[in-house]
C-alpha positions in Angstrom: 108.4 95.8 83.9 109.3 99.5 84.2 110.5 101.4 87.2 107.1 103.0 87.4 105.4 99.6 87.5 107.7 98.6 90.4 107.1 101.9 92.3 103.3 101.6 92.1 103.2 98.0 93.4 101.4 97.7 96.7 103.2 96.6 99.8 103.0 92.8 99.6 102.0 92.5 103.3 99.1 94.9 103.0 96.8 92.9 100.7 97.7 89.3 101.2 94.2 88.0 101.6 93.5 84.4 100.5 92.4 84.3 96.9 91.4 80.6 96.9 87.7 81.6 97.3 88.0 84.1 94.4 89.6 81.4 92.2 86.8 79.0 93.0 84.2 81.6 92.1 86.0 82.4 88.8 86.2 78.7 87.9 82.5 78.1 88.7 81.5 81.1 86.6 83.8 80.0 83.7 82.4 76.4 83.9 78.9 77.8 83.6 79.8 79.8 80.5 81.7 76.9 79.0 85.0 78.8 79.2 87.2 76.2 80.7 89.7 74.0 78.9 90.9 71.0 81.0 94.0 68.9 80.4 97.6 69.6 79.3 97.0 68.3 75.7 93.7 70.2 75.2 95.2 73.4 76.7 98.2 73.2 74.4 95.8 72.8 71.4 93.8 75.9 72.4 96.9 78.0 73.1 98.2 77.1 69.7 95.0 77.9 67.9 93.7 81.0 69.8 96.1 82.3 72.5 94.3 85.6 72.6 91.2 84.0 74.1 93.1 82.7 77.1 93.1 84.9 80.2 94.2 82.6 82.9 96.3 79.4 83.1 96.2 77.1 86.2 99.0 74.6 86.6 97.9 72.2 89.2 100.0 69.7 91.1 100.0 68.2 94.6 103.1 67.3 96.5 103.2 63.8 95.0 103.4 65.2 91.5 106.5 67.4 92.3 108.9 64.6 91.2 107.1 63.9 87.9 109.7 65.1 85.4 107.5 64.9 82.4 104.8 67.1 84.1 107.4 69.6 85.2 108.7 69.9 81.6 105.1 70.5 80.4 104.7 73.1 83.1 107.9 74.9 82.0 106.9 75.0 78.4 103.3 76.2 79.2 104.7 78.9 81.5 107.0 80.1 78.8 104.2 80.3 76.3 101.9 82.1 78.8 104.6 84.7 79.5 105.2 85.3 75.8 101.4 85.8 75.3 100.7 87.9 78.5 98.5 85.1 80.0 98.2 85.1 83.8 99.6 81.9 85.4 98.9 80.5 88.8 100.2 77.3 90.4 97.5 75.5 92.3 97.5 72.7 94.9 94.5 70.7 96.0 93.6 68.6 93.0 90.7 66.9 94.9 89.0 70.3 95.5 89.9 71.4 92.0 88.2 68.3 90.6 85.1 69.1 92.7 84.9 72.6 91.3 85.7 71.9 87.7 84.3 68.4 87.1 81.8 68.0 89.9 81.3 64.9 92.0 83.1 62.0 90.3 81.4 58.7 89.7 83.3 55.7 91.1 83.6 54.1 87.7 84.7 57.2 85.9 88.3 57.6 84.6 90.2 60.4 86.4 90.5 63.6 84.3 93.8 65.4 83.7 93.5 68.5 85.8 97.2 69.5 85.7 96.5 72.4 83.3 93.3 74.4 83.1 92.7 77.4 81.0 90.1 80.0 81.5 89.1 81.7 78.2 87.3 84.9 77.8 85.6 85.0 74.4 86.1 88.2 72.5 82.5 89.1 73.0 83.1 89.6 76.8 80.0 87.5 77.6 80.8 87.0 81.2 82.4 88.9 84.1 83.6 87.5 87.4 84.8 89.6 90.4 86.7 86.5 91.4 88.6 86.4 88.2 89.6 90.1 88.6 90.8 89.3 92.2 92.9 86.5 90.8 94.3 88.9 88.2 95.2 91.4 90.9 96.9 88.6 92.9 99.0 87.7 89.8 99.9 91.4 89.4 101.0 91.6 93.0 103.1 88.5 92.5 104.8 90.0 89.5 105.5 93.1 91.6 107.4 90.9 94.0 109.2 89.0 91.1 107.1 85.9 91.8 106.1 85.2 88.2 104.0 82.2 89.0 102.1 82.8 92.2 100.7 79.9 94.2 97.2 79.3 95.5 96.2 76.4 97.7 92.6 75.2 97.4 91.2 74.0 100.7 89.1 70.9 101.0 85.6 71.3 102.2 
């Protein structure tokens, strides 16, 4: 980040609007266009094969997951990879709501899905646009201006 980048950052208090609705909109649009990769292992495979297609990485954990050392190690490695490849990263809480958005209503007999890492990819053809995705990108940029490299969004239950 250059001095010019820091000087042009907006005042952090001026635009701190909740972005959880924008994130939900972006995830719904990405799901419709089949541009989501769900799961730590699946995400790692995609980032290894085609990191240029990934535009956003969500690292999701609720309070009960904060002491999971293995998950935190995965998060650290994924964050490092995303920074090296200029991929926006967001920490998210509210796994129940995230599951409703990404997977839909779960059947009682279905096995829970690994939602700890979700990638939003944007094919090189630029086949979809989302104003919500742009708002999340802007939120990530604001975070970087405040030296918050992995901003946080809390998804609210409905």
